[in-house]
N, C-alpha and C positions, 0 to 999 in steps of 0.2 A: 503494499498499498504506500501510495506517496505523499510523505509529508505536509500537508498544509505551513507552508509560510506568507502565508498573506494575513492572517491575522492574529491576534495577537490573547493570548488567555490565559487571567485571572485569575485561579482557585483562591476563596478568600475558606472555604474550609475547611478547619485542622484535621477533622477523621478522613475526608477524602488524600488532606494532604499526606496524610500518615500510612494509606495504605496504599502498601506495593502493588498490588494487582490493578488497583483501578490506578492511578497512575502510569503503569504500563503499559497500562489500556489506553492512556490519554496523549501519552509519549509518543505509541506509532501513530496518533493520528496527528500533529500537530506542534511543529516546531521549537516555537515561540511559547516559552507558558513560564506564571509564575508562580507556584507552591507555596499554601503559608506553613512555612518549616519548623520556623520559630515556634510554631502557637501560637500568634500574637492572638488576643480576643477583639479586633478588627470594628471601631463605632468610629462615628462623625470625622472629626479630621483626620485619626490616622486611618480608618476604613477609604474616607473623600484620597490620603495620597496613597497608601496600597494598589488604587485602582487607579489612578492615573494615567492616560495614554492608555489604558485597553480597550477592546472594543468588546471583548467577549468576556463574560465573565459567571462562573459560578461559584453559588455563594451558601451560606447554607445554614447557620440562625440568626447571619449581622442585619442589621434593618436599613433597610436601604429603603428613601423618600424622600422629600421634595429636595430639600435641601441638598443632598448629597447626591441623586440624580443632575442638579441645575450647576452642579462641581466640578460633572467632570461628562464633558461634550462630547468625547471619540463612542463610550459609551450604547452599543447597536442593543447585545441582546444578553439578558439575562436568565441563566439555568440556573436552575432550584436543584442542590441537592435536598432530597428531603418530602412529601410531601404540606407540609404547613404551607399558609402562605401570611398570616399574618403579622410577618416583620416586613413585607412587602406591601408600599404603598402601590396596588396596583394601573387604579386612577389618575396617580402622579406618571407610574413610566407611559402609560399611554398616550397623554397629552408630551411627555418629551420622546415620543418614539421609536420605543424601548420597547426593545417582542421578549417576550417569554419565552421560555422555553419549562415546559413543565407535564410529567403524568401523575394524576393520579392514582391511589388504592396500590403503589409500587410494594409497601412495607403492610399492609393488608393483615394477611397473613403470619405473620410476627407479634400484632398484634391484637387479634382477634385469639390470638391461643393462650398470650399473658393475659388477657381476661380471663379466660376459665380456668385457667394456675388462681388467680387470686379469688376469683370466687370460692372455687375446692375450697385453697387456706383460709377464708373467710369462715367459710361454715364449717370446716372441723377446725376451726380454734388452733393452725398452726403455728402462728407467730408467739399466738399466750404463752405454748404447750411448749417453743423449743425454751419460751425466757424463763419458766417456771423452772427447767429442764435446768438450765448454766446457774440455776439460781440455788438447786438443791431441792428444790419440790416432783417429785415422781411420782403427780399425778394425774391420770389417764380423763382428759376431759371429752366430755358428747356432746361430740356437734349435729351440726345434720349434712344430710344427701345432695348432692347440684339435683339427682334424677327427679326428676318428678315438680320442680320446682318453675317457680311466673317469675323468668327476669326480662325484664321491661327496658328494655333499648332506646335513648332519646336520640336520635340522628338516623337516622336507614340507607349512609350514604356506602362509600368504598366498603369501610372496615364494617360498618351496620350488616351490611347483605352478607358479609361474608362468614360472621359470627354467629347467624340467623343456623346452617346448616349444620355449624359445632353443638351448638343447645338442645336440636331438636334429638340429635343421637344420643343427647339423657333425655329424649323426653320430656323436653321442660315446654310448656307454655311459653311463649315467647308472644311479647304484645309492645310495639315500636309504632314511638313519635316522630313526626319529622314537615315541618313542612310542605314538603308535596310528596304526591301519593303513585303506590308505585302495587298499583291492583292485578297485575300479572305477577312480580312477586309475589308477590302475600297470599296470593292462590294454591300457587304452586310451593311452599310452605311450609301454606299454614300457619301464618302471622295474623293477627290482630292489630291490627290501628286502631288508639287509643286518642284520645286527649291528654293533654300533660297528667293533669291532675288523676285521672281515673288509673294511667301508667303508676304515679306515685304509689299512692293507694292499697297497690291490688299487687303488685309485685314484689318476689322477697331477696328478687336481686335489681339491682335498677346502672346500668353502664354507663356512661356518655360519649358518645360516639358525633360530635359536631364539631364542624370550625368553633373560633371568636372571629366575632365580632356584634357591631353595639345591638345584633336583636338576639344573640346566645351569651353578651357576659348578667354573670349573676343565675344566669337562669335560673339555677337552683338558691335560691334564696332564702334564706333564715325562713322564713311563709309557706316557703315549699319544699325544705328540708321536713319539715315538723309533719308534715302530710303522708308521712313517708309510716311503713312500719314499723311497733316496735324495734322487732329483730330483727331489718333488712338491712342487706349489705349496700353498699355505695360505691363503684370503681368507677379514676376516675383515670381514661390513661389517654384523654382527647388534649384536653388545653387549661393550665392555669388562668384563673379568670374568673369559668365557667361557675363556681361553687365558694359561696359564701362558707369560707374559709373559719370567720372568728365564729357562725352559725353552728358550724361542723366540729369546731372542737365542746362545746359546750354540751350540745344532744350525746358526743360519744359519752364524752365525761358524765353527764348525768343517765346514761344506760337509757333515753328514751331510745333512742337513734342504733342497735346491731354492730355496723364493724364497716370499718371503711377501708380502701386499700385504694393509693393513690401512685402515678409516676410523675406528677408533671402539676405545677403549684406558678401561685400568682407571682409570688418570684420564689425565684432560681439558683444558686439553693436554697430551704426555705429556713425560714429565723426561726418559729412559732415550734422549738424543740418542746413544752409544753404538752403540744397533740403530735409529736413522732413519736413522743415518748409512751402515750397510752395503748393498754394493751392489749385496744381493741382494733387499733390502726396501722398496717404495713406501708412503708412507705420505699420508693425506689426511684435514683435515681435521672428521672425519665429514658427509660430502655425499651418503649416501649416497640420501634421499630432499628434495635439495637442487635438483629439474631446478623448471621452472617452473609447468610443469605438475603434476608431483606438493603443490607449494609451496600450488597454488591449489585442488590434490580434498583438501588436507586442512584446510586452512581452512578451504572451507567442508562439507567434513564439520561443523568444529566451529562453525558459525555453525550448522547444520541442530541440531548434540547438543546446543544451547539449550533444546529445545524439543523431542528424541527424544529420552530420554533414560528408563534406568532401574537396578536395583538393580545397586551392579557388578559382582558375584558369578556374580550370573544374566545380563549380558550378554557377560560376558567367559571363565566356567568352565563355565556352565552350572549357577552351581548351588551348585558345588562349589568350593571356591578351589582343590583339591591338582590340576584332571585340566586335562590342558595338551590 
């Protein structure tokens, strides 16, 4: 394969830059590449300086807003490593003529398998049991099966749809809430659409799979969290700021809510150690998409996006930035 020696590629993502396979596959295609070899967390002025003069970028968790775009006249294509887009100002990209390379759902199985893992772990009190053993308390804790439980999925996008057949294998009743309707999918997989209040009131396990935007921010407020069953389990592997974490802590401490497992937080890393240390709370450091298979899939999608790109709003929303 003849290398592209015209485009100048900057990779801001630290994990992409450190991955030998992804580096090699990118270097096979392009001659002019800058990797983030110093593993710098790039933002603001440092991000602008790093990207200056480059026309194509593979970005990860860096915030690319209007002020950044205004300072980078050479930037023409931004290809996203990963599926989350809340750090990108898509409208500003469109206005500035910057194209987006992006493929949704490339890490969906990595996330959906972890949801099942966390649901079973919390139903069986695995974190609490481990803490007990380490503290010298060899005591069996009585848990519950995932089999036959009602699971509520908030957001029926790529991950939500991928999760459904995994839950049906456990003979779960599956409720789904989404701003869009998917009647054919619901029919094939025996899924029940539900309004949010009903889903929260009926579900033994509630799992979040929505993007973060103005519509979904704080979607599980204190009021809505109080609608959940007393022994219910809340799982968030989507985005921080979807849940009122202060209200969640109060409900968990008072045993009004059974348990929760979070991979994402409003501030990362999270600073509320009182929440993190609760025996009915499971925390992980944003590892939902961090299986080796998902990392390769996301990286290869980002490489492909350097050549296969389009209007940001058209790619993500079908042209309407308000459509989900």
